[in-house]
N, C-alpha and C positions, 0 to 999 in steps of 0.2 A: 477274672474271665467268666467263672461260674456265675456269679451275680449277673454280668453283663447280658450272658446268654438269657438268664431267668427274666431279666426287665426286657428285654426284645422280645421274647415268648407271650411275657404279660402283656405286653402293646399291641403285639398280632392279635393274640384273642380277644383283647378289646375293640379291635376295628372289624372283625369279623361281621357283627350284627350290622355296622354300617353299610359295609360293602353288600351285605343280602339283601338292603334295601329295594336297590336297584334305583333305576330313574323313576322320577314323578310320572302320574298320568298323563299319557300324551307323549312319553318318552323326549320330551324337549324338542320334539318335532316341529319345524314349521308348518309341515302338510302331513296329514295322516298320522300314524303312530297309535291309532285306537280311541282318538276322542272326537267325539261326534260334535258338529256344530249346534251352538244353543238354540239355533231357529235356520230355518230356511231364510232363501234372498229376498231382500225388499223388492217390492215391484220398481221396473224402470220408469224412470219419468220421462213423459215423451213418448216420439214413435221409436227411439232406438234406431239401430241398423241391422240389416240381415246379417246373420253370421256367414263368412265366405268361407269356402274348399281351401286348406292347408293355412288357414288362421293358427298362428301359434299362440300359445297359453302360456308359454314358460315366462313369467314376470319377475322372476329371480333366478339368480345361477341356483342349480340344485333343485328347482320345483318340476313338475313334471308338465309335457306338452301336453296335456289334457285338462277341462273345466276340472278346479279344486276349490279347496277352501283353506284358508289361512288360519290357524289354531291360533294365533295371538291376537287378531282382532275379528276373525269369524267374516272376512271379506269372500263373497263368492266370485272367485275369477272366473271370466267366461259366460257369466249371466247377465250380459248387456244388451241384448240384441232387442228387447221389446217384443211386444203382444204381436205386432206385425210381421215378424220372420216367419218368411214362407217354409224354410225349414223344418217349423215345428206346427204346420197348419193342418189340422184336421177338419175333414168332410163331416166326419160324425162324431163328435167328441163325446167320450164316455157311453160308448155303444155296448160297453160290456158290466157299467155300471161303475160306482164307485168305489174305491178300496176304504175298508173301515175297520184296519186292524191295527191302527193306529200310528200316530204319526211323532216325528223327532226324538231327541237324544233320551228319552226313557221308553221308547221301543225300538230295540234293538233286534233285527232279524238274522238267522242264520241261513244263507244260501244252503237249499238242498238238493239243487241238481240241475240240467237242464245246460242251457248257453243264451247268447244274447238275444235269440229270436224266439227263445220261451223257457224262463226260469220260476221256479217258486220256492214260495219258504211257507211254513205255517199253513198249508192248503189254498193261499193264493198265488195265483198266477199273474206274469209279466213279461212284458217283452222291450226290447231297446230299440228306440228309433233308428232306423237305417243311417241317418246322419251322425249319429254319435257311436256306431258301431266300433271304429277304431281308437275310441277312448276307453273300451272296457275288453281289451285284448289282455290283459294282465288280471283281470278278477278270476278268482277261483271260485267256479260256480258250484261245488258242493262243498264248499266251507266258509268264505269269507261273511264278515258280517256288515249288513248295509241299516240304513236308517232311512227312512220314506219321508220325504218333505212334500208340500203342495209347492206348486208352481206357479207364482203368483201372476207369471204373463202370457203361458201359453196353455190353454184351454184345452182339456183333455190329457196331459201330462203331469206326471210325476217327476221327481227327481230322487233319484236314488244314488246315496253317497256312501261309499266305500269305506269302512273305518281304517282296514291296514294302508290303504293307497292315499287315502285323501283325496280322492278323485269323484267325481259324479258324472251320471248321465240320465238322459230324459228318458222315462221309462212309459210306458201305457198298461195300464190293468186290463187283465184278460177274464177277471173272474175267478171264481172257487172251484175247489176241486169235488 
């Protein structure tokens, strides 16, 4: 019996490093989980269709009802409206200049405060478009990590991707402090 207990104890000790490793990067999540998309969305071919109020973004069970990105294939769900979507039209695009802090997965930013109407990180200020306000209600404005991508279809807007949730919204650059 002592030998059996010693063998079980030895096996448990040997398995601890495997258990401590946790899940791989991205946590095995289909959406979110800390993995930024490798690139922004591709431009929509053709005119596209304007996004309607109460549009559902749930494309699979367990996915959020908000624009999101699939970890497995990089598909940007909810970015299909094209350049003529009146929800993202601006009379004065780039009125506060262009964001120059860095784009894509190699530039992860930590939100430092504010809320959807005005938030900041690294001395840069942004606001979420009114049309997307419902998509960022779960964001933690003082701690979430985001990545900024160019929006290839909507002039004057960027896409802020939340690493924790895997969701994104259209944001306008407001300048620096």
